[in-house]
RODOTOR-266187 format. One record per atom (N, C-alpha, C): residue in three letters; x, y, z. Coordinates in steps of 0.001 Angstrom, whole numbers, plus 500000, padded with zeros to 6 digits. Example, Ala and Ser with C-alpha at 12.3 -4.5 7.8 and 13.67 -1.06 7.14 Angstrom:
BEGIN
Ala513190494310507800/Ala512300495500507800/Ala513200496700507800/Ser512850497750507080/Ser513670498940507140/Ser512900500030507870/
//
This chain:
BEGIN
Met502379517788478685/Met502328516637479858/Met502302515360479050/Thr503077514435479436/Thr503003512959478777/Thr501762512504478977/Lys501434511318478126/Lys500247510544478279/Lys500211509901479616/Thr501363509307480080/Thr501525508663481421/Thr501213509626482388/Ala501837510827482492/Ala501539511821483501/Ala500225512237483610/Met499486512561482377/Met498201512795482284/Met497315512002483034/Arg497390510580482575/Arg496703509560483372/Arg496846509429484827/Leu498029509668485122/Leu498235509787486672/Leu497300510849487369/His497326511917486723/His496457513185487175/His494905512663487114/Leu494553511901486076/Leu493281511568485883/Leu492686510643486885/Val493472509833487559/Val492922508875488530/Val493561509046489806/Phe494107510341489928/Phe494691510590491177/Phe496199509982491263/Cys496161508565491529/Cys497438507973491624/Cys497018506347491821/Leu496711505847490748/Leu496578504121490863/Leu497828503431491229/Ser497543502230491683/Ser498716501354492272/Ser498727499995491486/Ile499782499582491447/Ile499983498178491291/Ile500746497514492222/Ser500074496467492829/Ser500522495757493852/Ser501096494327493668/Ala502340494221494056/Ala502947492834493784/Ala503445492319495080/Ala502711491202495703/Ala503155490905497204/Ala504234490087497204/Leu505369490520497871/Leu506616489629497947/Leu506529488913499222/Phe506789487646499171/Phe507125487115500486/Phe508615486819500645/Thr509281487339501729/Thr510609487163502025/Thr510631486235503199/Gly511703485388503301/Gly511850484443504426/Gly512449485047505396/Cys512405484241506690/Cys513162484655507856/Cys514601484613507988/Gly515210485589508494/Gly516574485596508362/Gly517252484955509635/Glu518412485447510152/Glu519027484920511289/Glu518128485122512539/Gln518284484250513509/Gln517640484455514808/Gln518503485394515796/His517860486356516678/His518700487101517590/His517977486979518803/Asn518594486973519879/Asn518237486613521206/Asn517838487994521776/Asn518441489034521416/Asn518191490348522219/Asn517747491205521108/Glu518446492208520671/Glu518114493348519912/Glu518124492782518144/Gln517049493073517611/Gln516855492629516198/Gln517711493447515320/Thr518512492713514389/Thr519413493466513630/Thr518890493283511978/Ala518661494466511369/Ala518109494344509980/Ala518971493409509335/Thr518109492611508530/Thr518816491680507407/Thr518200492108506196/Tyr519045492894505294/Tyr518616493337503950/Tyr519547492875502908/Thr519279492675501690/Thr519909492416500504/Thr519602493252499397/Asp520408492933498359/Asp520229493752497129/Asp518986493122496425/Thr518439493921495436/Thr517176493406494773/Thr517550492142493862/Ala518731492275493227/Ala518923490854492394/Ala519346489685493305/Thr519616489765494402/Thr519636488635495340/Thr518308488121495850/Val517561489042496192/Val516209488857496723/Val515309488034495641/Ala515621488644494252/Ala514899488026493162/Ala515284486634492978/Lys516299486085493471/Lys516792484672493315/Lys516135483795494321/Thr515781484524495541/Thr515297483581496578/Thr513807483690496870/Val513147484859496387/Val511651484954496521/Val511076484040495504/Pro509983483315495949/Pro509437482519495145/Pro508449483314493990/Ala508055482549492955/Ala507459483461492130/Ala506192483965492669/Ala505565485160492231/Ala504333485886492703/Ala503147484688492700/Asn502458484806493805/Asn501259484071493879/Asn500063484808493489/Pro499390484465492306/Pro498217485176491944/Pro497217485476493020/Asp497052484621493915/Asp496258484924495069/Asp496508486111495920/Thr497901486518495945/Thr498319487541496915/Thr498358488794496088/Leu498303488716494934/Leu498577490200494226/Leu497394491051494263/Gly497519492228494614/Gly496434493261494654/Gly496184493692493212/Phe495735492825492461/Phe495338493180491125/Phe493944493277490959/Thr493545494476490304/Thr492198494810490010/Thr492123495360488665/Leu491072495433488059/Leu490917496134486807/Leu491122497586486782/Pro490794498302487730/Pro491304499815487802/Pro492953499849487716/Val493568498889488294/Val494925498878488322/Val495543498627486775/Leu494854497626486276/Leu495186497309484715/Leu494805498501483917/Asp493962499292484219/Asp493478500445483436/Asp494691501308483533/Ala495372501657484555/Ala496422502544484904/Ala497710502002484079/Leu497902500728484098/Leu498967500093483466/Leu499046500391481933/Phe497817500378481326/Phe497797500691479977/Phe498338502226479461/Tyr498482503064480446/Tyr499141504398480085/Tyr500367504495480548/Glu501106503311480805/Glu502549503375480991/Glu503289503066479962/Asp504439503706479674/Asp505156503539478420/Asp505741502021478368/Gly505500501431477257/Gly506103500198476945/Gly505252498933477585/Phe504022499116478254/Phe503329498018478958/Phe502590497274477694/Glu501976497994476714/Glu501229497294475817/Glu502116496429474904/Ala503353497060474604/Ala504254496263473780/Ala504747495094474577/Gln504906495178475850/Gln505220493986476618/Gln504126492933476665/Leu502966493228476587/Leu502068492224476461/Leu502079491478475310/Lys502365492097473920/Lys502265491610472847/Lys503764490758472671/Ser504721491171473281/Ser506146490559472998/Ser506161489518473896/Glu505790489573475232/Glu506059488497476204/Glu504922487485476366/Leu503677488076476148/Leu502492487105476365/Leu501888486777474923/Gln502518487533473970/Gln501936487087472538/Gln500558487360472359/Leu499949488527472997/Leu498616488806472877/Leu498424489312471429/Thr497349489088470984/Thr496869489904469759/Thr496357491303470016/Asp496515492152468897/Asp495792493513468868/Asp494325493286469402/Glu493622492449469045/Glu492256492309469469/Glu492127492023470992/Gln492994491259471555/Gln493000490782472870/Gln493395492082473708/Val494350492896473325/Val494686493931474137/Val493844495054474100/Gln492992495232472745/Gln491926496204472982/Gln490958495690473789/Lys490557494781473773/Lys489476494011474705/Lys489846494270476246/Leu491096493990476591/Leu491542494113477947/Leu491413495591478341/Lys491769496518477492/Lys491611498003477546/Lys490253498487477928/Glu489243497827477181/Glu487807498216477249/Glu487338497706478553/Val487679496463479051/Val487317495826480187/Val487636496642481370/Ala488975497068481453/Ala489775497858482502/Ala488982499214482522/His488907499967481362/His488435501175481667/His486996501350482262/Ala486255500333481733/Ala484861500187482173/Ala484645500089483742/Ser485731499298484314/Ser485699499152485631/Ser485780500467486428/Val486662501347485907/Val487091502713486559/Val485774503684486444/Ala485042503542485300/Ala483917504108485091/Ala482719503822485913/Asn482829502845486669/Asn481816502260487464/Asn482095502932489029/Leu482910503246489199/Leu483488503797490622/Leu483150505254491072/Thr482762505224492274/Thr482372506643492738/Thr482866506622494277/Glu482997507869494824/Glu483368507903496135/Glu482310508448497075/Glu481097508496496485/Glu479987509009497373/Glu479303507940498163/Gly479268507915499327/Gly478495507118500233/Gly479307505752500719/Pro478965505326501730/Pro479528504121502363/Pro479595502834501530/Tyr480534501984501501/Tyr480391500881500883/Tyr481399499713501573/Ser481135498530501821/Ser481935497650502570/Ser482159496503501554/Gly482926496742500457/Gly483385495638499654/Gly484402494854500035/Ser484542493700499385/Ser485766492799499729/Ser487022492928498753/Thr488120493008499285/Thr489252493055498415/Thr489279491935497563/Arg489303490609498122/Arg489245489278497565/Arg488155489277496374/Ala487085490037496497/Ala486046490054495439/Ala486297490760494354/Ala487005491836494406/Ala487652492653493451/Ala488630491976492764/Asn489566491332493522/Asn490680490700492778/Asn490201489490492145/Ala489237488640492726/Ala488842487479491868/Ala487980487794490616/Tyr487101488754490714/Tyr486310489297489749/Tyr487036489753488479/Ser488213490418488894/Ser489066491178487901/Ser489885490160487093/Arg490446489014487879/Arg491019488012487149/Arg490046487142486229/Glu488748487051486909/Glu487962486317485962/Glu487676487158484596/Gln487376488266484620/Gln487155489154483488/Gln488450489219482600/Val489593489142483166/Val490591488993482222/Val490845487670481677/Lys490477486639482304/Lys490434485132481958/Lys489575485071480700/Asn488436485633480795/Asn487626485783479760/Asn488022486074478430/Val488822487070478778/Val489533487585477387/Val490705486830476872/Ile491725486620477708/Ile492961485859477376/Ile493022484471477644/Gly492174483980478454/Gly492471482439478906/Gly493187482567480304/Glu493156481371480927/Glu493624481137482251/Glu495091481354482234/Glu495821480656481334/Glu497190480557481151/Glu497901481964480947/Lys497355482744480107/Lys497903484022479837/Lys497515485061480953/Thr496353484681481623/Thr496175485522482858/Thr497234485141483943/Asn497577484052484231/Asn498525483802485253/Asn499759484518484711/Gln500305484554483424/Gln501417485142482984/Gln501294486643483106/Leu500228487055482828/Leu499973488693482947/Leu500310489164484636/Leu499810488249485595/Leu499931488579486875/Leu501299488497487228/Gln502097487503486723/Gln503656487213486957/Gln504309488556486136/Leu503861488955485132/Leu504377490201484524/Leu504275491464485568/Val503167491612486028/Val502890492745486795/Val503671492616488108/Ala504043491519488600/Ala504808491135489878/Ala506214491610489523/Arg506724491056488450/Arg508097491418487907/Arg508438492859487742/Arg507397493517487213/Arg507471494951486681/Arg507503495823487716/Tyr506605495529488885/Tyr506448496570490023/Tyr506767496272491457/Ala507135495075491582/Ala507419494692493150/Ala508585495466493494/Asn509576495569492660/Asn510969496293493207/Asn510733497731492812/Gly509817498354492021/Gly509572499590491725/Gly510803499944490742/Asp511423501099490681/Asp512452501585489884/Asp513498501931490567/Thr513761501282491619/Thr514997501474492644/Thr515899500299492779/Asp517064500547492806/Asp518093499500493246/Asp518369499321494769/Gly517333499939495538/Gly517257500019497064/Gly517363498516497646/Leu517472498429498942/Leu517538497334499467/Leu516282496849500055/Leu515961495527499989/Leu514775494812500457/Leu515007494151501621/Pro514041494054502616/Pro514381493050503710/Pro514186491682503500/Thr514784490912504287/Thr514769489413504004/Thr514190488719505175/Gln513676489442506110/Gln513120488864507284/Gln511953489856507807/Pro510948489390508528/Pro509889490166509071/Pro510264491214510109/Asn509639492348510108/Asn509902493326511003/Asn511308494049510986/Ala511868493790509728/Ala513239494272509750/Ala513538495846510077/Ile514506496159510791/Ile514775497413511323/Ile515922497962510382/Pro515825498874509494/Pro516994499403508590/Pro518205499936509378/Thr519225499788508823/Thr520541500280509335/Thr520779501636508437/Asp520035502030507424/Asp520432503051506499/Asp519381504089506861/Thr519273505141505797/Thr518315506203505828/Thr517121505796504737/Arg515950505737505298/Arg514863505310504370/Arg513609505742504953/Val512555505649504287/Val511054505836504713/Val510532504413504619/Ile509673504045505718/Ile509243502856505746/Ile507665502909505812/Val506749502408505087/Val505378502342505202/Val504769501000505399/Asn504171500829506588/Asn503483499376506822/Asn502115499685506430/Ile501440499252505374/Ile500222499585505002/Ile499099499064506101/Pro498903497816506620/Pro497910497581507395/Pro498029498253508762/Ala499227498786509061/Ala499428499502510329/Ala499129500982510275/Phe498819501345508919/Phe498452502813508585/Phe499604503730509340/Arg500930503400508999/Arg501955503990509592/Arg503026504079508713/Met503734505193508786/Met504960505769507941/Met506025505974508835/Asp507214505514508828/Asp508367505872509625/Asp509378506369508781/Val510155507484509582/Val511310507951508794/Val512537507610509517/Phe513473506936508922/Phe514671506481509508/Phe515934507226509044/Gln516756507565509892/Gln518203508196509484/Gln519254507422510093/Asp520101506566509228/Asp521098505882509553/Asp520630504901510697/Gly519391504192510425/Gly518929503395511282/Gly518088503668512616/Lys518136505084512780/Lys517410505595513986/Lys516087505954513570/Leu514901505664514268/Leu513569506211513847/Leu513573507609514393/Leu513221508480513386/Leu513042510025513769/Leu511750510338514026/Lys510929509952513291/Lys509433510252513467/Lys508478509328512691/Thr507326509312513144/Thr506110508279512627/Thr504969509145512337/Tyr504191508738511216/Tyr503193509362510971/Tyr502059508528510647/Arg500775508849511198/Arg499604508167510847/Arg499015508548509407/Ile498704507455508647/Ile498588507631507274/Ile497011507283506762/Gly496657507591505474/Gly495543506940504938/Gly496096506081503887/Ile495531504858503543/Ile496035504189502414/Ile495013503964501251/Gly495404503324500258/Gly494701503021499172/Gly493345502102499363/Tyr492331502700498748/Tyr491137501691498703/Tyr491586500359498306/Pro490615499290498700/Pro491065497976498250/Pro490909497888496867/Glu490123498625496195/Glu490136498446494710/Glu491248499245494041/Phe491969499908494944/Phe493159500613494474/Phe494354500440495308/Pro494878499244495584/Pro495588498913496625/Pro496995499566496627/Leu497714499696497682/Leu499060500291497575/Leu499931499165497266/Pro501099499357496641/Pro502002498253496299/Pro502829497799497454/Ile503597496842497137/Ile504626496374498342/Ile505958496418497434/Gly507059496853497885/Gly508131496842497398/Gly509107497941497566/Met510136498304496806/Met511098499455497020/Met510707500511496072/Arg510661501707496429/Arg510531502841495768/Arg511364503841496121/Arg511418505159495555/Arg512415506130496068/Arg511631507544495899/Ala512006508413496662/Ala511571509759496550/Ala512608510516496108/Glu512324511367494850/Glu513501512152494228/Glu513037513424494044/Gln511798513932494329/Gln511574515423494322/Gln510145515742495094/Ile510057516744495472/Ile508753517277496191/Ile508169518377495287/Ile506876518272495074/Ile506164519071494225/Ile505420519844495061/Phe505522521207495050/Phe504781522107496069/Phe503495522766495017/Asn502441522632495610/Asn501118523239494762/Asn500947522605493672/Pro500717521273493644/Pro500587520557492226/Pro499181520900491887/Thr499130520887490491/Thr497695521066489639/Thr497118519562489650/Trp495696519505489205/Trp495394518169489015/Trp494184518436487802/Thr494205517348487003/Thr493312517287485980/Thr492340516129486113/Pro491149516551486317/Pro490204515409486766/Pro489874514641485524/Pro489446513373485854/Pro489042512259484760/Pro487420512479484346/Asp487228512059483294/Asp485872512024482812/Asp485200510641483306/Glu485019510659484648/Glu484526509610485418/Glu483215509960486276/Pro482565509064486561/Pro481153509393487512/Pro481485510060488823/Trp482581509639489371/Trp482830509998490799/Trp483177511585490788/Val483433512165489636/Val483661513532489599/Val482391514363489972/Lys481336513850489459/Lys480003514412489909/Lys479557515853489571/Gly480268516334488561/Gly480059517683488086/Gly480783518707488932/Lys481658518240489977/Lys482187519384490897/Lys483182519972489938/Val483737519604488841/Val484692520140487984/Val484567519521486650/Gln485322520191485778/Gln485071519983484330/Gln486082518987484055/Pro485668517838483616/Pro486839516596483220/Pro487672517233482177/Gly488953517007482501/Gly489941517294481249/Gly490428518802481520/Lys489823519522482421/Lys490236520847482649/Lys490912521137483810/Lys492240521487483814/Lys493207521461484827/Lys492564522419486075/Val492778521831487218/Val492340522340488617/Val493480523005489111/Ala493460524275489432/Ala494567525025489850/Ala495277524524491045/Ala496564524813491276/Ala497099524489492587/Ala496591525390493612/Gly496311524921494597/Gly495648525615495823/Gly494158525630495757/Ser493575525303494904/Ser492086525065494618/Ser491449524088495788/Lys490381524449496401/Lys489677523487497438/Lys489175522221496786/Leu489248522204495345/Leu488831521184494543/Leu489706520380494107/Asn491114520619494417/Asn492252519894494098/Asn492469518723495301/Pro492348517501494970/Pro492556516422496028/Pro493850516301496555/Leu495003516867495796/Leu496298516559496104/Leu497040517338497073/Gly496140518169497600/Gly496621519109498726/Gly497755519906498189/Pro498517520505499185/Pro499750521511498910/Pro500957520796498381/Ile501135519607498676/Ile502365518837498222/Ile502173517552497802/Lys502962517061496904/Lys502915515648496502/Lys504211515159496129/Ile504529513905496436/Ile505924513534496369/Ile505683512120495625/Pro506111512052494293/Pro506166510983493629/Pro507039509791494251/Ile506683508627494146/Ile507652507580494575/Ile507679506214493632/Gly507559506693492451/Gly507702505785491466/Gly506362505419490929/Leu506265505645489546/Leu504892505534488963/Leu504149504063489394/Pro502893504381489601/Pro502185505585489596/Pro501773505890490961/Asn502649505907491868/Asn502272506183493338/Asn502706507451493744/Leu502151508138494853/Leu502443509333495333/Leu502328509276496911/Ile503083510234497553/Ile502779510491498920/Ile502320511882498833/His500971512132499233/His500525513666499114/His499422513976500381/Gly499280515307500442/Gly498442515852501266/Gly496870515918501013/Gly496257516780501490/Gly494902516938501007/Gly493711516163501736/Lys494233515307502777/Lys493449514386503381/Lys492889514728504711/Ala491714514697505072/Ala491145515208506362/Ala491652514374507430/Val491599514776508706/Val492386513996509637/Val491493512732509906/Ser490153512678509693/Ser489337511412509735/Ser489523510472508816/Lys490254510787507774/Lys490562509849506852/Lys491959509036507186/Leu492597509551508040/Leu494088509076508436/Leu493572507570509353/Gly494356506590509102/Gly494041505361509756/Gly492899504605509084/Asn492664504842507727/Asn491570504361506958/Asn491913504278505422/Phe491090503559504708/Phe491123503758503251/Phe490869505234502938/Ala491670505714502041/Ala491695507307501789/Ala492063507644500409/Ser492474506617499386/Ser493081507213498382/Ser493055506252497294/His493253506534495994/His493489505625494861/His494893505123494687/Gly495278504556495632/Gly496762503970495555/Gly497740504690496021/Cys497514505603496894/Cys498675506526497329/Cys498761506498498974/Val499717507186499491/Val499921507367500804/Val499257508815501177/Gly498185508764501985/Gly497463510024502241/Gly497961510763503583/Leu498226511961503550/Leu498624512644504721/Leu497633513947504961/Ser497424514498506006/Ser496999515800506204/Ser497843516991505448/Asn497214518076505398/Asn498261519168504687/Asn499392519564505658/Gln499176519572507077/Gln499949519878508089/Gln501093518798508067/Gln500600517561507897/Gln501641516338508105/Gln502529516441506740/Val501835516804505520/Val502752516539504307/Val503675517596504401/Gln503381518865504842/Gln504428520050504960/Gln505644519541505914/Asp505335518856506981/Asp506348518473507904/Asp507176517286507346/Phe506669516372506579/Phe507261515344505954/Phe508070515801504985/Ala507600516884504315/Ala508685517538503156/Ala509871518129503951/Gly509700518522505034/Gly510917518974505624/Gly511687517858506117/Gln511287516783506475/Gln512109515618506910/Gln512825515162505656/Leu512225515073504540/Leu512908514687503323/Leu514021515562502947/Ser513669516811503041/Ser514828517769502796/Ser516018517625503643/Gln515757517361504824/Gln516940517304505764/Gln517633515876505542/Leu516902514842505257/Leu517729513577504990/Leu518362513438503805/Ser517966514315502857/Ser518683514352501438/Ser519572515368501227/Gly519799516169502211/Gly520874517189502241/Gly520431518427501306/Thr518974518485501218/Thr518449519585500332/Thr518183520812501076/Gln518566522081500493/Gln518275523293501255/Gln516847523698501361/Leu516093523090502176/Leu514827523333502071/Leu514214523827503621/Thr514255525008504025/Thr513834525376505439/Thr512424525317505657/Val511987525356506881/Val510556525441507230/Val509926526856506694/Asp510785527824506632/Asp510441529154506098/Asp510090529107504632/Ser510953528357503884/Ser510613528264502371/Ser509468527314502110/Ile509246526316502975/Ile508169525553502839/Ile506802526421503076/Ser506830527200504120/Ser505736528040504245/Ser505403529029503326/Gly506559529564502807/Gly506462530343501622/Gly505893529880500432/Phe506129528605500152/Phe505384527862498973/Phe503894527808499312/Glu503747527644500576/Glu502404527276500872/Glu501456528594500681/Lys502139529766501165/Lys501254530992501112/Lys500993531475499497/Asn502060531109498625/Asn501913531391497203/Asn501146529975496528/Lys499985529854496768/Lys499214528510496622/Lys499024528299495105/Thr499147529351494221/Thr498959529274492734/Thr500086529008491878/Glu501250528940492570/Glu502434528761491888/Glu503115527218492206/Thr503245526434491136/Thr503550525041491379/Thr505136525281491302/Lys505676524449492343/Lys507294524570492476/Lys507977523227492708/Asn508725522755491680/Asn509264521492491945/Asn510686521596492386/Val510933520901493556/Val512119520794494281/Val512948519442494146/Lys513905519400493373/Lys514777518024493180/Lys515495517765494449/Leu515489516777495094/Leu516234516174496317/Leu517710516016495816/Asn518568516514496713/Asn520118516226496374/Asn520451514756496275/Lys519645514102497175/Lys519932512554497208/Lys518616511739497201/Ala518316510920496411/Ala517162510057496532/Ala516976509381497869/Ile515786509367498365/Ile515342508704499541/Ile514619507534499324/Pro515150506074499690/Pro514555505128499499/Pro513138505072500122/Val512008504487499596/Val510870504318500357/Val510317502881500209/Glu510367502162501486/Glu510074500877501473/Glu508595500550501882/Leu507798499896500997/Leu506362499774501428/Leu506192498196501595/Arg505814497977502802/Arg505610496672503128/Arg504282496435503625/Tyr503948495133503868/Tyr502667494603504348/Tyr502913493783505332/Glu502917494141506592/Glu502922493103507872/Glu501928493464508775/Thr501172492355508994/Thr500145492464509885/Thr500301491872511211/Ile501652491200511397/Ile502039490586512832/Ile503266491482512987/Val503576492283514106/Val504778493101514310/Val504970492963515806/Ala506189492524516247/Ala506804492505517566/Ala507217493961517817/Glu506818494475519159/Glu507298495732519658/Glu507448495613520996/Asn508735495455521565/Asn508962495539523068/Asn507772494964523912/Gly507910493514523906/Gly506965492913524983/Gly505793492565524413/Asn505418493053523208/Asn503896492920522685/Asn504011492326521260/Leu503003491656520775/Leu502700491454519467/Leu501650492193518930/His501823493060518031/His500794494026517277/His500213493090516039/Ile498931492693516261/Ile498333491909515082/Ile497213492845514577/Tyr497453493358513199/Tyr496743494269512346/Tyr495667493507511590/Arg494467494151511453/Arg493564493551510404/Arg494201493385509018/Asp493905492413508484/Asp494535492028507083/Asp493633492594506130/Val493828494158505848/Val492973494993505335/Val492757494799503871/Tyr493886494205503168/Tyr493847493854501677/Tyr493581492360501484/Glu493330491621502732/Glu492766490123502521/Glu493742489277501754/Arg495047489523502236/Arg496199488734501681/Arg496366487477502465/Gly495635487132503531/Gly495948485814504143/Gly497271485817505006/Thr497666487010505504/Thr498901487215506265/Thr498816486710507795/Asn497590486749508468/Asn497585486402509851/Asn497422484953509909/Thr498390484190509630/Thr498433482837509859/Thr499397482307510808/Gln499327481197511302/Gln500413480508512295/Gln501689480426511629/Glu501931480155510298/Glu503009480108509774/Glu503880481484509812/Asn503077482563509549/Asn503786483886509564/Asn504011484255510879/Leu503053484111511981/Leu503474484130513240/Leu504852483513513679/Thr504977482320513383/Thr505962481563513705/Thr507337482007513116/Gly507220482666511907/Gly508292483351511328/Gly508736484649511981/Val507740485499512328/Val508045486579513215/Val508744486209514632/Leu508186485255515124/Leu508855484843516616/Leu510168484429516331/Ala510474483620515310/Ala511861483122514891/Ala513036484028514795/Val512372485272514226/Val513502486472514274/Val514306486600515577/Tyr513400486384516571/Tyr513837486845517984/Tyr514125485733518675/Gly514459484506518241/Gly514915483249518744/Gly513823482565519718/Ile512578483009519297/Ile511389482506520183/Ile510718481302519421/Lys510301480090520078/Lys509515479306519526/Lys508142479447520034/Tyr507230479089519046/Tyr505769479182519569/Tyr505494478213520601/Glu506263477182520593/Glu505807476012521465/Glu506293476562523067/Ser507347477455523161/Ser507813477874524400/Ser506878478836525107/Leu505781479387524454/Leu505010480443524994/Leu504009479889525951/Ser503541480586526980/Ser502625480008527779/Ser501217479851527151/Glu500371478909527776/Glu499069478506527270/Glu498221479644527185/Gln498407480759527945/Gln497592481855528024/Gln497992482810526797/Glu499229482946526670/Glu499695483624525524/Glu499327483137524100/Lys499385481646523963/Lys498925481069522790/Lys497420481342522498/Ala496834481133523632/Ala495301481369523559/Ala494861482789523091/Ala495751483772523456/Ala495302485096523468/Ala495829485393521843/Ile496910484823521330/Ile497475485155520116/Ile496555484494519156/Thr496031483236519298/Thr495161482658518284/Thr493841483482518084/Gln493283483957519423/Gln492103484645519158/Gln492289485927518321/Ala493378486646518643/Ala493665487813517735/Ala493888487525516455/Leu494647486480516117/Leu494727486181514679/Leu493505485925514031/Asn492502485285514697/Asn491234484935514165/Asn490503486276513986/Ala490637487037514859/Ala489683488216514842/Ala489987489296513712/Met491424489120513597/Met492128490160512626/Met492136489592510945/Asn491774488164511043/Asn491673487364509797/Asn490291487364509212/Gln489277488330509280/Gln488124488314508766/Gln487947489458507881/Asp487216489158506814/Asp486980490244505747/Asp485830491265506272/Ala485317492213505377/Ala484275492983505635/Ala482928492418506115/Lys482785491103505570/Lys481542490367505791/Lys481656489576507249/Gly482851489564507714/Gly483236488541509072/Gly483696487205508591/Glu483842486985507292/Glu484141485705506900/Glu485758485407506816/Pro486318484350507291/Pro487728484103507541/Pro488468484329506121/Ile489702484942506193/Ile490347485163505027/Ile491388483981504680/Ala491858483375505682/Ala492942482419505525/Ala492828481453506751/Gly493378480265506613/Gly493342479335507684/Gly494264479824508800/Val493954479823510159/Val494676480212511247/Val494757479186512180/Gly495893478397512356/Gly496163477501513385/Gly495073476304513287/Asn494136476188514625/Asn493281475158514411/Asn491784475827514250/Asn491831476918513652/Asn490486477544513332/Asn489645476774512433/Ala488682475965512984/Ala487785475280512258/Ala486957475924511122/Asn486730477050511466/Asn485910478005510606/Asn486592478457509317/Ala488035478305509184/Ala488478478557508114/Ala489066477634507154/Thr488101476570506839/Thr488343475569505995/Thr488458475926504577/Asn489003474865503875/Asn489107475132502552/Asn487623475352501945/Asp486793474594502287/Asp485534474588501876/Asp484939475937501945/Thr485172476500503191/Thr484588477901503388/Thr485336479087502451/Leu486586478819502268/Leu487503479838501565/Leu486902479595500160/Ser486671478483499598/Ser486264478026498374/Ser484857478755498046/Lys483809478738498947/Lys482611479386498981/Lys482746480953498958/Asn483820481451499639/Asn483927482978499586/Asn484363483224498290/Ser485008482369497500/Ser485563482659496127/Ser484444482793495219/Glu483500481748495427/Glu482404481680494666/Glu481524482816494833/Asp481363483473496003/Asp480595484626496190/Asp481143485817495620/Thr482361485776495064/Thr483015487188494764/Thr482119487981493621/Ala481652486891492594/Ala480972487537491493/Ala479693488167492052/Thr479021487612492925/Thr477957488393493441/Thr478146489652494229/Asp479344489681494940/Asp479674490756495739/Asp480058491948494725/Lys480808491623493458/Lys481241492568492679/Lys479945493199491847/Lys478925492390491526/Lys477744492801490782/Lys477143493903491752/Glu477174493612493107/Glu476489494560494008/Glu477294495841494129/Arg478629495658494007/Arg479517497000494231/Arg479458497621492837/Thr479268496990491619/Thr479081497766490455/Thr477675498416490629/Lys476648497743490941/Lys475334498421491152/Lys475381499642491926/Lys476086499685493075/Lys476221500827493931/Lys477208501702493336/Gly478191501141492485/Gly479325502027491988/Gly480098502844493137/Lys480522502205494123/Lys481395502816495205/Lys482565502089495457/Val483583502883495950/Val484807502202496384/Val484625501989497856/Thr485333500986498475/Thr485234500815499909/Thr486094501761500630/Lys485411502517501557/Lys486056503628502069/Lys486384503489503606/Ala485782502438504239/Ala486085502344505737/Ala486479500854505941/Val487377500726506938/Val487696499523507362/Val486821498905508451/Lys486231497780508335/Lys485214497505509289/Lys485823496724510480/Arg485365496725511358/Arg485561496284512803/Arg487042496745513262/Gln487307496148514366/Gln488428496592515152/Gln489813496435514196/Lys490750497434514171/Lys491900497327513354/Lys493283496752513918/Glu493121496552515131/Glu494518496141515918/Glu494250495562517146/Ile494883494414517463/Ile494772493937518720/Ile496307493523519246/Val496646494001520509/Val497960493846521084/Val498015492695522105/Val498863491877521923/Val499012490656522849/Val500284490719523561/Pro500386490982524897/Pro501581490810525815/Pro502191489422525459/Val503586489413525204/Val504262488187525010/Val505667488469525849/Gly505956487795527057/Gly506874488178528060/Gly508366488003527327/Ala508440486915526500/Ala509775486680525784/Ala510237487671524840/Leu509232488721524374/Leu509624489726523459/Leu509896490970524129/Ala510160490905525491/Ala510495492277526152/Ala511614492774525646/Gly511803494045525364/Gly513187494648524924/Gly513454494286523429/Lys512527493682522718/Lys512919493371521491/Lys511711493715520562/Gly512147493688519101/Gly511107494038518237/Gly511395495291517357/Tyr510438495727516657/Tyr510533497025515818/Tyr510298498135516652/Pro510767499231516497/Pro510685500364517543/Pro509164501008517490/Ala508948501331518725/Ala507519502114518880/Ala507599503422518173/Pro506301503959517785/Pro506365505193517117/Pro506996506312517884/Val507779507180517118/Val508554508307517680/Val507957509399517223/Ser507558510500518305/Ser507036511693517829/Ser505685511496516983/Leu504839510595517367/Leu503827510301516392/Leu502976511561515971/Asp502853511714514631/Asp502051512791514094/Asp500775512108513614/Ser499818512282514384/Ser498367511618513932/Ser497650512743513082/Gly498064513817512682/Gly497435514697511793/Gly496656515811512604/Ala496339515598513938/Ala495628516449514777/Ala496500517421515524/Lys496317518856515090/Lys497090519982515453/Lys498569519620515249/Ser498966519047514161/Ser500388518741513877/Ser501005520297513464/Thr502365520267513645/Thr502858521386513318/Thr504105520977512560/Val504677522050511820/Val505892521638510966/Val507174521725511880/Thr507931520588511665/Thr509222520450512446/Thr510299521411511672/Arg510877522074512687/Arg511950523099512123/Arg513326522345511893/His513757522706510798/His515224521893510400/His516236522869510327/
//
């Protein structure tokens, strides 16, 4: 096993998040048509990554150091010294050693991000820290695929792909622009956020093994460094894992109660039954001969790891949209990674896709939308994340104070040594908007919530 692969097993599946903002495309009066473009074109139109919107944490940096070429890139592009690189390694690894999954904790994503940037700045300075964040954005925003990226909110694809909307805890399977199936998913902890951008699924690994790390959260359940066999109840990956580009996975092993919540170290989490069904969907989309009977056969032979290469790679689009139009309604999701997306500006952009101006809405609709944006714009402590409309509580002074509080929050998290496992407060508010009737992103199809799910026959 390569050093990179070993580290991926050691931390389950850490993630690098680079938040891309893409502008609104053409306006449409009736049915939304997807607007996608190639990666190179998007790179020219997307502004430079904003350090405040990057899901950058020290555990993420720790994972980066185990990827081929990253350390050399730091030295060549950022001109970091050997001493600086070594110090960054030590700081990043210490952050992972502090984390455990035992017990509840309600930490702040912004706190983790701000503290991480502060620690990096102490080692390499502010200018080099900003350069590091830009490097992370360039390296991981688009993953390792030449697939298509959307250039407008709520884009509906015309091709075959999987779309994961992180704050909606939703994964959709599209074939030639038609939504075939929807899954309720678990997402990465705020300390291990899921990325945004294009990835691809090229293989399905049945009965994966797992090598546990030498970290506190293992808690003596297994021996660090000693491989946990496929099929073991102590193996958190479940019966199937699907790599979607380093260092992320879609995998099983999640309890149904974990779906719709924080549930992993930077992966898309499914129940065992869900991931078996999803494997069947991928095999069908890719033209791979993999029947429900063969999937069941792999499941019965739990101790044998089997890699199945897909005949055609399937694009996986990871997006972060907290404002989604859907047939007469606006679905406003909680900003779970605290990226400041529930704003009047983003709302205006979503409405513009459907040829609707905010000013044309009724006063009742506008009031309900503003209330929903404010409610979904609060962190775990009930503090506003970003300015919304005329929300007087979300002032720059308030946000500045929140940033000042991040060090205290981080010290408390380190003291407790726990990842954030639950989303606090309501996760979604639906606001009816008459002008959106018959418009928007499709509603879930054959929603698999993980409860009593069955494998779809292909």
